[in-house]
C-alpha positions, 0 to 999 in steps of 0.5 A, spaced: 594 444 290 599 450 290 605 450 285 612 449 287 618 451 283 618 443 281 612 445 277 616 450 272 621 451 267 626 457 268 623 463 267 616 461 271 613 457 265 609 451 267 612 444 265 608 438 264 609 433 270 610 426 270 603 424 272 598 427 267 591 427 270 585 426 266 584 433 264 591 433 262 590 427 257 584 430 254 588 437 253 594 433 250 589 429 245 585 434 243 591 439 242 592 437 234 584 438 233 582 445 231 577 450 231 570 448 234 572 441 236 577 443 240 573 448 244 568 443 245 572 437 247 576 442 252 570 446 255 566 440 257 570 436 262 573 441 265 567 445 267 567 453 267 574 454 266 574 449 261 569 453 257 574 459 257 580 454 255 575 451 250 574 458 247 581 460 246 583 453 244 578 454 238 580 461 236 587 461 237 590 454 238 597 453 240 599 453 247 591 454 249 590 447 246 595 443 249 596 439 255 600 445 259 594 449 259 590 444 262 595 443 267 595 451 268 588 451 269 588 445 274 593 450 278 588 456 279 586 455 286 582 458 292 588 462 294 588 465 287 580 466 287 580 469 293 585 474 291 581 476 285 575 476 289 578 481 293 581 485 288 574 486 284 570 487 290 575 493 292 575 496 285 572 503 284 569 501 277 566 494 279 559 493 276 554 494 281 549 489 277 554 483 277 557 479 283 564 477 282 562 470 280 559 473 274 566 476 272 570 470 275 571 467 268 575 474 265 579 473 271 581 466 270 582 468 263 587 473 264 590 469 270 591 463 265 594 468 259 599 470 264 602 463 264 602 462 256 610 462 254 608 465 248 606 472 252 612 472 256 614 480 256 608 482 252 603 487 255 596 486 255 594 490 249 599 486 245 595 479 247 588 482 247 586 480 240 587 473 242 583 473 248 577 477 245 577 472 239 576 466 245 571 470 248 565 466 245 558 467 244 557 463 250 561 467 255 558 473 252 551 471 254 553 469 261 558 474 263 558 480 259 561 482 252 568 483 252 568 491 253 565 489 260 569 484 262 576 486 259 578 490 265 578 484 269 582 480 265 587 485 264 588 486 272 589 478 272 594 478 267 598 484 269 598 482 276 600 475 275 606 477 270 608 482 275 608 477 281 611 472 276 617 477 275 617 479 283 618 471 284 623 470 279 627 476 282 626 473 289 629 466 287 635 470 284 636 474 290 635 468 295 639 463 291 644 460 295 650 464 292 647 471 294 645 468 301 652 466 302 654 473 300 649 477 304 651 473 310 659 474 309 657 481 308 654 482 315 659 478 319 664 483 317 
């Protein structure tokens, strides 16, 4: 389900909705648990994207171990997936021996990281250590080591943060007050 402006705080940060899903409840319940227990608890019920969240939650905690990240993961939709698939398939440095499905978790990780309010205004290099710590042995075995998938996580993180900034600018530019001002300017 695509997100709406009702799903976000000011500044594009996701907020909790009033009807938590089972995944939300699981994320919230394990938010206070640390280490491998958090990773295991989040990874299993949410499928592949849960494995990513679980690894990061176990290594970093905070936002990654709470309900909001579960909500953010649930909003990763087919549109997002298709955009990243196209981006991967048109990259000149794409891995010839790997399909998009092999690197999808790196794109998902970057996508989710771009929604973490703790990372607002930060470049990829400044948050990379958190993401790398969460790239668990299981993810390395299935999808490649961090050095191999890093460019894909970075692409998703930077494209999402750029899109978020553009969306915020569009909201400001298209506010009722600015639209009324522009209409008045054109009628003069």
